[in-house]
Backbone as ProteinMPNN parsed JSONL, in Angstrom:
{"seq_chain_A": "XXXXXXXXXXXXXXXXXXXXXXXXXXXXXXXXXXXXXXXXXXXXXXXXXXXXXXXXXXXXXXXXXXXXXXXXXXXXXXXXXXXXXXXXXXXXXXXXXXXXXXXXXXXXXXXXXXXXXXXXXXXXXXXXXXXXXXXXXXXXXXXXXXXXXXXXXXXXXXXXX", "coords_chain_A": {"N_chain_A": [[-55.116, -4.418, -8.396], [-53.731, -5.816, -10.24], [-50.369, -6.722, -11.992], [-48.972, -6.928, -15.18], [-46.172, -7.291, -16.158], [-43.305, -8.229, -16.661], [-41.539, -11.205, -14.874], [-38.956, -11.222, -14.876], [-35.642, -12.324, -14.857], [-34.979, -15.589, -12.852], [-33.578, -15.73, -9.561], [-30.809, -16.705, -8.528], [-28.849, -19.168, -6.879], [-26.535, -19.322, -6.838], [-23.622, -18.328, -4.131], [-23.283, -15.009, -3.302], [-20.231, -13.53, -4.8], [-17.527, -11.792, -3.644], [-17.08, -8.734, -3.626], [-14.447, -6.171, -4.666], [-12.436, -3.52, -4.322], [-12.332, -0.551, -7.482], [-10.248, -1.722, -10.137], [-7.412, -0.017, -10.841], [-8.392, 2.421, -11.607], [-8.012, 5.457, -12.312], [-6.99, 4.985, -15.142], [-9.063, 3.464, -16.119], [-10.726, 5.515, -15.966], [-9.344, 7.22, -17.55], [-8.8, 6.221, -20.071], [-11.463, 5.821, -20.775], [-12.931, 8.478, -21.121], [-11.283, 9.474, -22.758], [-11.571, 7.678, -24.865], [-14.486, 8.396, -25.199], [-14.843, 11.459, -25.544], [-12.796, 11.724, -27.935], [-14.585, 10.452, -29.065], [-16.835, 12.395, -29.681], [-15.054, 14.458, -30.26], [-14.349, 13.762, -33.488], [-17.263, 13.811, -34.332], [-17.442, 16.778, -34.119], [-15.448, 18.02, -35.586], [-16.11, 17.265, -37.839], [-18.617, 18.856, -38.853], [-16.896, 20.519, -38.588], [-15.123, 20.996, -40.455], [-17.648, 20.646, -42.962], [-18.207, 23.216, -43.014], [-16.058, 25.878, -42.457], [-13.916, 23.892, -43.816], [-10.585, 22.808, -43.758], [-8.916, 24.486, -41.501], [-11.072, 24.916, -39.986], [-11.656, 23.039, -39.502], [-8.653, 21.877, -38.449], [-8.913, 23.809, -36.08], [-10.823, 23.516, -34.568], [-10.391, 20.306, -33.556], [-7.679, 21.121, -32.467], [-8.699, 22.834, -29.9], [-9.493, 20.975, -29.046], [-8.024, 18.865, -28.789], [-6.414, 20.086, -26.736], [-7.752, 20.105, -24.406], [-8.262, 17.408, -24.011], [-5.439, 17.088, -23.139], [-4.859, 18.623, -20.834], [-6.918, 17.717, -19.104], [-6.122, 14.617, -18.747], [-4.041, 14.741, -17.686], [-4.426, 15.294, -15.302], [-5.938, 12.478, -14.741], [-3.268, 10.982, -15.137], [-2.02, 11.747, -13.275], [-3.788, 11.045, -10.506], [-3.798, 8.319, -10.626], [-0.452, 7.504, -10.594], [-0.014, 8.051, -8.278], [-2.363, 7.168, -6.55], [-1.887, 4.805, -6.67], [0.324, 4.567, -4.587], [-1.122, 6.428, -1.932], [-4.248, 5.769, -1.579], [-5.715, 7.85, -0.736], [-4.764, 9.801, -0.561], [-4.631, 10.577, -3.3], [-7.089, 12.634, -3.993], [-6.994, 14.591, -3.294], [-4.552, 15.48, -4.556], [-4.911, 15.726, -7.223], [-6.812, 17.463, -7.439], [-5.252, 19.89, -6.479], [-3.42, 19.891, -8.825], [-4.78, 20.342, -10.398], [-5.293, 23.305, -10.083], [-2.429, 24.569, -10.759], [-2.421, 23.241, -13.643], [-4.16, 25.129, -14.566], [-3.105, 27.426, -14.752], [-0.626, 26.984, -16.104], [-1.328, 26.291, -18.56], [-2.545, 28.558, -19.202], [-0.16, 30.213, -19.164], [1.378, 29.279, -21.064], [-0.588, 29.294, -23.396], [-0.727, 32.54, -23.598], [1.713, 32.801, -23.938], [2.196, 31.617, -26.095], [0.466, 32.103, -28.511], [-1.978, 33.531, -31.043], [-2.449, 30.853, -33.506], [-2.294, 31.931, -36.805], [-4.074, 30.816, -38.815], [-6.258, 30.005, -37.485], [-9.285, 28.892, -36.298], [-10.89, 31.081, -34.24], [-14.136, 30.077, -33.1], [-14.251, 28.139, -33.739], [-11.96, 26.829, -32.514], [-13.151, 26.716, -30.119], [-15.723, 25.509, -30.04], [-15.33, 22.825, -30.761], [-13.243, 22.5, -27.459], [-15.209, 23.054, -25.659], [-17.39, 21.327, -26.416], [-15.317, 18.887, -26.387], [-14.875, 19.112, -23.181], [-17.364, 18.985, -22.433], [-17.965, 16.268, -23.111], [-16.247, 14.416, -22.132], [-16.567, 15.5, -19.383], [-18.814, 14.086, -18.874], [-18.259, 11.205, -19.483], [-16.539, 10.752, -17.22], [-18.076, 11.21, -14.851], [-19.733, 9.199, -14.89], [-17.79, 6.988, -15.396], [-16.269, 7.681, -12.322], [-19.591, 6.813, -10.887], [-19.533, 4.717, -11.304], [-17.31, 3.601, -10.404], [-16.073, 0.972, -7.501], [-14.94, 1.973, -5.029], [-12.91, 1.132, -2.31], [-14.021, 1.878, 0.916], [-13.634, 1.409, 3.484], [-10.652, -0.86, 5.618], [-10.475, -4.213, 4.679], [-10.946, -6.51, 7.858], [-8.139, -8.691, 8.164], [-8.296, -12.326, 8.019], [-7.73, -14.041, 10.749], [-7.489, -17.261, 11.447], [-8.082, -18.67, 10.161], [-9.776, -20.09, 8.233], [-12.983, -19.512, 6.461], [-13.706, -16.439, 5.561], [-16.996, -15.191, 6.35]], "CA_chain_A": [[-54.817, -4.263, -9.214], [-52.758, -6.438, -11.187], [-49.405, -6.894, -13.627], [-48.648, -8.266, -16.341], [-44.818, -7.033, -16.111], [-42.435, -9.712, -17.106], [-40.983, -11.278, -13.546], [-37.737, -11.557, -15.372], [-34.797, -13.666, -14.53], [-34.835, -15.757, -11.21], [-32.302, -15.327, -8.624], [-29.222, -17.517, -8.633], [-28.428, -19.864, -6.487], [-25.122, -19.391, -5.521], [-23.255, -17.171, -3.39], [-22.455, -13.823, -3.892], [-19.026, -13.375, -4.67], [-16.918, -11.121, -3.115], [-16.456, -7.274, -4.589], [-13.272, -5.09, -4.372], [-12.81, -1.844, -5.138], [-12.147, -0.876, -8.625], [-8.828, -1.962, -10.299], [-7.0, 1.471, -11.864], [-9.87, 3.761, -11.689], [-7.776, 6.584, -12.943], [-6.284, 3.884, -16.108], [-10.306, 3.223, -16.785], [-11.302, 6.466, -16.208], [-8.821, 8.066, -18.898], [-9.562, 5.294, -21.341], [-13.182, 5.968, -21.539], [-13.196, 9.052, -20.944], [-11.215, 9.333, -23.682], [-13.25, 7.327, -26.337], [-16.166, 9.686, -25.513], [-14.333, 12.133, -25.788], [-12.606, 11.969, -28.819], [-15.87, 10.229, -30.994], [-17.973, 13.678, -29.891], [-14.497, 15.902, -31.246], [-13.966, 13.763, -34.161], [-18.322, 14.881, -35.055], [-17.374, 17.817, -34.243], [-14.533, 18.016, -36.434], [-16.282, 16.747, -39.467], [-19.1, 19.418, -38.938], [-16.158, 21.892, -38.879], [-14.67, 20.977, -42.068], [-18.351, 20.812, -43.818], [-18.667, 24.728, -42.983], [-15.002, 26.299, -42.676], [-12.575, 23.471, -44.182], [-9.517, 22.512, -42.76], [-8.826, 25.045, -40.939], [-11.762, 25.142, -39.158], [-11.515, 20.964, -38.987], [-7.615, 22.013, -37.381], [-9.23, 24.533, -35.084], [-11.541, 22.3, -33.833], [-9.029, 19.491, -33.276], [-6.688, 21.438, -31.707], [-9.163, 23.497, -29.268], [-10.298, 19.763, -27.663], [-6.751, 17.725, -28.203], [-5.836, 20.429, -25.514], [-9.257, 20.205, -23.51], [-8.105, 16.298, -23.302], [-4.138, 16.473, -23.001], [-5.483, 19.295, -19.254], [-7.745, 16.423, -18.115], [-5.06, 13.588, -19.189], [-2.593, 14.72, -16.84], [-4.851, 14.656, -13.545], [-6.269, 11.459, -14.191], [-2.689, 9.865, -14.949], [-0.956, 12.096, -11.088], [-4.251, 10.741, -9.935], [-2.689, 6.933, -11.064], [0.238, 7.366, -10.338], [-0.823, 8.873, -6.543], [-2.994, 6.448, -5.884], [-0.942, 3.539, -6.337], [1.475, 4.68, -3.126], [-1.553, 6.824, -1.317], [-5.449, 6.317, -2.55], [-7.083, 8.5, -0.062], [-4.198, 11.358, -1.468], [-4.841, 10.887, -4.706], [-8.354, 13.127, -5.046], [-6.17, 15.868, -3.281], [-3.527, 15.967, -5.463], [-6.133, 16.131, -8.369], [-7.298, 19.17, -7.022], [-3.836, 20.708, -6.329], [-3.108, 20.034, -10.328], [-5.454, 21.501, -11.61], [-4.598, 24.794, -10.547], [-1.298, 24.431, -11.559], [-2.695, 23.347, -15.151], [-4.772, 26.185, -15.663], [-2.309, 28.496, -14.281], [0.679, 26.374, -16.908], [-1.699, 26.58, -19.996], [-2.415, 29.867, -19.494], [0.975, 30.66, -19.473], [1.841, 28.798, -22.361], [-0.83, 30.188, -24.348], [-0.325, 33.585, -23.859], [3.14, 33.033, -24.921], [2.668, 31.284, -28.098], [-0.5, 33.351, -29.157], [-2.899, 32.486, -31.573], [-1.442, 31.315, -35.514], [-3.311, 32.42, -38.175], [-4.551, 29.487, -38.795], [-6.448, 29.631, -35.802], [-10.432, 29.809, -35.899], [-11.439, 30.642, -32.771], [-15.199, 29.534, -33.23], [-14.662, 26.174, -33.902], [-11.411, 26.285, -31.39], [-13.446, 27.244, -28.623], [-16.68, 24.34, -30.16], [-13.86, 21.883, -29.906], [-12.931, 22.716, -26.456], [-16.817, 22.821, -25.453], [-17.198, 19.965, -26.853], [-14.689, 17.921, -25.629], [-15.392, 19.526, -22.238], [-18.906, 17.999, -21.584], [-18.441, 14.475, -23.015], [-14.807, 14.508, -20.858], [-16.786, 15.433, -18.073], [-19.933, 12.819, -18.39], [-17.501, 10.052, -19.388], [-16.228, 10.858, -15.91], [-19.084, 11.249, -13.842], [-20.361, 7.909, -15.384], [-16.886, 5.838, -14.216], [-16.706, 7.626, -10.703], [-20.41, 6.124, -10.315], [-19.829, 2.934, -11.602], [-16.354, 2.633, -9.691], [-16.544, 0.185, -6.727], [-14.055, 2.722, -3.566], [-13.323, 0.487, -1.087], [-14.105, 3.235, 2.14], [-12.38, 0.529, 4.929], [-9.342, -1.887, 4.954], [-11.265, -5.35, 5.691], [-10.072, -7.284, 8.806], [-7.453, -9.844, 8.272], [-8.592, -13.432, 8.378], [-5.799, -14.889, 11.058], [-8.056, -17.824, 12.19], [-7.111, -20.216, 9.241], [-11.2, -20.284, 8.34], [-13.321, -18.547, 5.729], [-14.926, -15.538, 6.183], [-18.361, -15.018, 6.346]], "C_chain_A": [[-53.288, -5.308, -9.706], [-51.746, -5.807, -11.855], [-48.681, -7.016, -13.135], [-47.188, -7.535, -16.625], [-43.788, -8.353, -16.208], [-42.195, -10.072, -15.183], [-39.384, -11.09, -13.704], [-37.059, -12.951, -15.355], [-35.193, -14.066, -13.04], [-33.635, -15.753, -10.852], [-31.783, -16.677, -8.51], [-29.649, -18.228, -7.298], [-27.179, -19.581, -5.514], [-24.669, -18.764, -5.125], [-22.251, -16.289, -3.884], [-20.893, -13.827, -3.733], [-18.847, -11.765, -4.198], [-16.423, -10.021, -4.099], [-15.319, -6.418, -3.765], [-13.267, -4.231, -4.783], [-12.414, -2.079, -6.702], [-10.491, -1.075, -8.818], [-8.401, -0.892, -11.591], [-7.66, 1.276, -12.055], [-9.172, 4.655, -12.228], [-7.489, 6.601, -14.578], [-7.645, 3.94, -16.588], [-11.17, 4.679, -17.046], [-10.396, 7.583, -17.987], [-9.281, 7.503, -19.87], [-10.82, 5.739, -22.228], [-13.488, 7.322, -22.109], [-12.688, 10.022, -22.547], [-11.492, 9.158, -25.449], [-13.854, 8.552, -26.122], [-15.656, 10.84, -25.963], [-14.306, 13.267, -27.398], [-13.531, 11.36, -30.046], [-16.662, 11.578, -31.253], [-16.563, 14.969, -30.692], [-14.521, 15.771, -32.858], [-15.577, 14.114, -34.603], [-18.03, 15.896, -34.803], [-16.953, 18.598, -35.433], [-14.485, 18.659, -37.736], [-17.218, 17.602, -39.602], [-17.968, 20.873, -39.196], [-15.6, 21.918, -40.36], [-16.325, 21.28, -43.173], [-18.373, 22.265, -43.427], [-17.371, 26.091, -42.568], [-13.137, 25.223, -43.277], [-11.56, 22.955, -43.908], [-9.424, 23.102, -42.235], [-9.589, 25.599, -39.749], [-11.667, 23.265, -38.384], [-10.253, 21.335, -37.742], [-8.12, 22.834, -35.983], [-10.023, 24.321, -34.123], [-11.108, 20.87, -32.719], [-8.018, 19.569, -31.885], [-6.971, 22.237, -30.47], [-9.685, 21.763, -27.923], [-9.141, 18.618, -27.602], [-6.177, 18.519, -27.075], [-6.718, 20.362, -24.364], [-8.821, 18.826, -22.752], [-6.783, 15.913, -23.054], [-4.267, 17.172, -21.158], [-5.967, 18.238, -19.425], [-7.186, 15.36, -18.077], [-4.375, 13.706, -17.956], [-3.427, 14.708, -14.961], [-5.499, 13.757, -13.495], [-4.334, 10.765, -13.862], [-1.487, 10.27, -13.361], [-1.907, 11.563, -10.294], [-3.905, 9.171, -10.081], [-1.649, 6.915, -10.27], [0.349, 7.387, -8.058], [-0.985, 8.427, -6.09], [-2.456, 4.689, -5.871], [-0.342, 3.288, -4.69], [0.256, 5.507, -1.42], [-3.025, 7.029, -1.591], [-5.612, 7.261, -1.698], [-6.365, 9.355, -0.349], [-4.592, 11.869, -2.282], [-6.147, 12.531, -5.244], [-7.807, 14.226, -4.21], [-5.452, 16.266, -3.767], [-4.166, 15.824, -6.877], [-6.425, 17.53, -8.631], [-6.287, 20.027, -6.899], [-3.69, 20.672, -7.877], [-3.752, 20.94, -11.06], [-5.273, 22.738, -11.604], [-3.526, 25.383, -11.23], [-1.811, 24.156, -13.316], [-3.162, 24.712, -15.433], [-4.41, 27.447, -15.765], [-1.17, 28.021, -15.499], [-0.005, 26.432, -18.192], [-2.074, 27.697, -20.299], [-1.46, 30.939, -19.691], [1.339, 30.146, -20.758], [0.77, 29.078, -23.303], [-1.324, 31.571, -24.777], [0.966, 33.672, -24.227], [3.141, 33.108, -26.316], [2.255, 32.953, -28.777], [-1.337, 32.554, -30.193], [-2.114, 32.674, -32.939], [-3.002, 31.661, -36.075], [-4.236, 31.669, -38.353], [-6.083, 29.627, -38.527], [-8.001, 29.446, -36.319], [-11.34, 29.514, -34.657], [-13.171, 30.252, -32.528], [-15.149, 28.528, -33.604], [-13.1, 25.28, -32.761], [-12.285, 26.335, -30.17], [-15.095, 25.787, -29.002], [-16.291, 23.682, -29.931], [-13.685, 21.311, -28.228], [-14.225, 22.628, -25.77], [-17.108, 21.612, -25.474], [-17.212, 18.96, -26.128], [-15.101, 18.135, -23.855], [-16.886, 18.507, -21.608], [-18.569, 17.103, -21.798], [-17.233, 13.821, -22.151], [-15.965, 14.015, -19.884], [-18.198, 14.834, -17.656], [-19.574, 11.981, -18.481], [-17.045, 9.674, -17.831], [-17.141, 10.726, -14.671], [-19.412, 10.116, -14.037], [-19.258, 6.708, -14.997], [-16.858, 6.099, -13.315], [-18.072, 6.538, -10.336], [-20.239, 4.701, -10.612], [-18.664, 2.227, -10.76], [-16.779, 1.694, -8.196], [-14.971, 1.055, -5.609], [-14.401, 1.948, -2.61], [-13.078, 1.634, -0.202], [-12.89, 2.023, 3.337], [-11.749, -0.298, 4.416], [-11.233, -3.257, 5.972], [-10.579, -6.332, 6.908], [-9.303, -8.306, 8.282], [-8.294, -10.798, 9.418], [-7.463, -13.8, 9.185], [-6.489, -16.225, 11.817], [-8.075, -19.421, 11.284], [-8.788, -20.472, 8.465], [-11.54, -19.276, 7.021], [-13.634, -17.527, 6.109], [-15.865, -15.566, 5.642], [-19.196, -13.717, 6.082]], "O_chain_A": [[-52.105, -5.254, -9.366], [-51.87, -4.667, -12.303], [-48.041, -7.136, -12.09], [-47.244, -7.103, -17.777], [-43.915, -9.381, -15.543], [-42.629, -9.291, -14.336], [-38.665, -10.838, -12.736], [-37.458, -14.085, -15.62], [-35.603, -13.274, -12.192], [-32.678, -15.769, -11.626], [-32.513, -17.663, -8.405], [-30.677, -17.9, -6.706], [-26.913, -19.582, -4.312], [-25.124, -17.749, -5.652], [-21.166, -16.399, -4.454], [-20.361, -14.097, -2.657], [-19.647, -10.836, -4.31], [-15.66, -10.182, -5.051], [-15.327, -6.104, -2.575], [-14.042, -3.918, -5.686], [-12.211, -3.18, -7.216], [-9.641, -0.736, -7.994], [-8.793, -0.867, -12.758], [-8.037, 0.244, -12.61], [-9.901, 4.986, -13.163], [-7.611, 7.603, -15.282], [-7.67, 4.531, -17.667], [-11.971, 4.926, -17.948], [-10.814, 8.244, -18.938], [-10.107, 8.049, -20.602], [-11.113, 5.916, -23.41], [-14.078, 7.502, -23.174], [-13.336, 10.845, -23.194], [-11.571, 9.812, -26.489], [-13.719, 9.571, -26.799], [-16.19, 11.249, -26.994], [-14.844, 14.28, -27.847], [-13.461, 11.522, -31.264], [-17.071, 11.967, -32.347], [-16.833, 15.954, -31.379], [-14.627, 16.742, -33.607], [-15.462, 14.942, -35.505], [-18.611, 16.5, -35.704], [-17.577, 19.43, -36.092], [-13.867, 19.505, -38.381], [-17.279, 17.691, -40.828], [-18.212, 21.913, -39.807], [-15.715, 22.824, -41.186], [-16.199, 22.072, -44.107], [-19.311, 22.463, -44.199], [-17.809, 27.229, -42.397], [-11.95, 25.541, -43.214], [-12.068, 21.873, -43.612], [-10.217, 22.623, -41.425], [-9.188, 26.352, -38.861], [-11.637, 22.698, -37.292], [-10.475, 21.226, -36.536], [-7.697, 22.459, -34.889], [-9.979, 24.826, -33.001], [-11.431, 20.601, -31.562], [-7.708, 18.841, -30.942], [-5.992, 22.521, -29.78], [-9.995, 21.61, -26.741], [-9.126, 17.705, -26.776], [-5.436, 17.881, -26.327], [-6.212, 20.625, -23.273], [-8.846, 18.707, -21.527], [-6.568, 14.734, -22.773], [-3.871, 16.447, -20.245], [-5.236, 17.545, -20.133], [-7.696, 14.704, -17.169], [-4.171, 12.722, -17.244], [-3.032, 14.258, -13.886], [-6.007, 13.61, -12.383], [-4.02, 10.235, -12.796], [-0.668, 9.604, -12.729], [-1.458, 11.361, -9.166], [-3.632, 8.884, -8.916], [-1.776, 6.339, -9.19], [0.743, 6.74, -7.087], [-0.417, 8.419, -4.998], [-2.719, 3.739, -5.133], [-0.463, 2.34, -3.915], [0.56, 5.309, -0.244], [-3.369, 8.184, -1.84], [-5.757, 8.117, -2.571], [-7.096, 10.314, -0.595], [-4.915, 13.049, -2.418], [-6.135, 13.201, -6.277], [-8.434, 15.214, -4.591], [-5.317, 17.487, -3.697], [-3.266, 15.877, -7.716], [-6.332, 18.343, -9.551], [-6.555, 21.15, -7.325], [-3.925, 21.808, -8.288], [-3.524, 21.827, -11.882], [-5.105, 23.409, -12.622], [-3.538, 26.334, -12.012], [-1.473, 25.001, -14.144], [-2.7, 25.394, -16.347], [-4.911, 28.356, -16.427], [-0.71, 29.068, -15.954], [0.776, 26.651, -19.118], [-2.05, 28.066, -21.473], [-1.634, 32.072, -20.138], [1.644, 31.025, -21.564], [1.295, 29.137, -24.415], [-2.0, 31.86, -25.764], [1.343, 34.66, -24.857], [3.575, 33.834, -27.211], [2.793, 33.989, -29.168], [-1.424, 31.328, -30.258], [-1.52, 33.632, -33.434], [-4.199, 31.617, -35.791], [-5.356, 31.987, -37.954], [-6.953, 29.357, -39.355], [-8.005, 30.268, -37.236], [-12.03, 28.591, -34.223], [-13.347, 30.141, -31.314], [-16.183, 27.906, -33.845], [-12.977, 24.115, -32.381], [-11.809, 25.827, -29.155], [-15.42, 25.163, -27.992], [-16.507, 23.335, -28.769], [-13.893, 20.17, -27.817], [-14.112, 21.66, -25.017], [-17.056, 20.88, -24.485], [-18.069, 18.316, -25.523], [-15.662, 17.176, -23.324], [-17.143, 17.709, -20.706], [-18.616, 16.411, -20.781], [-17.386, 12.752, -21.56], [-16.304, 12.868, -19.597], [-18.704, 14.954, -16.54], [-20.143, 11.197, -17.721], [-17.167, 8.554, -17.335], [-16.816, 10.142, -13.637], [-19.456, 9.631, -12.906], [-19.619, 5.675, -14.431], [-17.311, 5.205, -12.601], [-17.838, 5.55, -9.64], [-20.834, 3.746, -10.115], [-18.644, 1.045, -10.415], [-17.954, 1.817, -7.852], [-13.934, 0.392, -5.637], [-15.501, 1.833, -2.068], [-12.106, 2.361, -0.405], [-11.714, 2.08, 3.697], [-11.86, -0.679, 3.25], [-12.116, -3.247, 6.83], [-9.524, -6.882, 6.591], [-10.083, -9.097, 7.752], [-8.707, -10.63, 10.565], [-6.348, -13.92, 8.676], [-6.038, -16.351, 12.955], [-8.079, -20.616, 11.582], [-8.706, -21.614, 8.013], [-10.732, -18.463, 6.573], [-13.954, -17.547, 7.297], [-15.898, -15.915, 4.462], [-20.426, -13.755, 6.121]]}, "name": "protein", "num_of_chains": 1, "seq": "XXXXXXXXXXXXXXXXXXXXXXXXXXXXXXXXXXXXXXXXXXXXXXXXXXXXXXXXXXXXXXXXXXXXXXXXXXXXXXXXXXXXXXXXXXXXXXXXXXXXXXXXXXXXXXXXXXXXXXXXXXXXXXXXXXXXXXXXXXXXXXXXXXXXXXXXXXXXXXXXX"}
């Protein structure tokens, strides 16, 4: 059996470079997730405007912005904690999740729903933002290079091989 597939580019002859951990993982995830979720939220907001006018659009954007703030807090805490204690950043990331859920619930129940809020579009904006934010985070984590072991220090004055 033969293949008519293109063999692709030839392998390089140079050495393979050293790859280290991803620089500023948390901020990169924050930027990527914000851009993807923001783009999806703009599309959902436009649909809300077409069906229910300005109140639908504002409700959709409010729901999405609340979700984006919720997730951004975790990534910022992960970034701050990750600079000093990279292995503890994930634990702190998870711990803040519980605090945020309780905190946002208290704030939402204390403030209540504004009169202009359109419940359906608020929910749609929040769900669209969650789905796209999480998809971007999963993609970002899958592309991250996390250093698991400390590389040994070269004390002989030569090069590492």
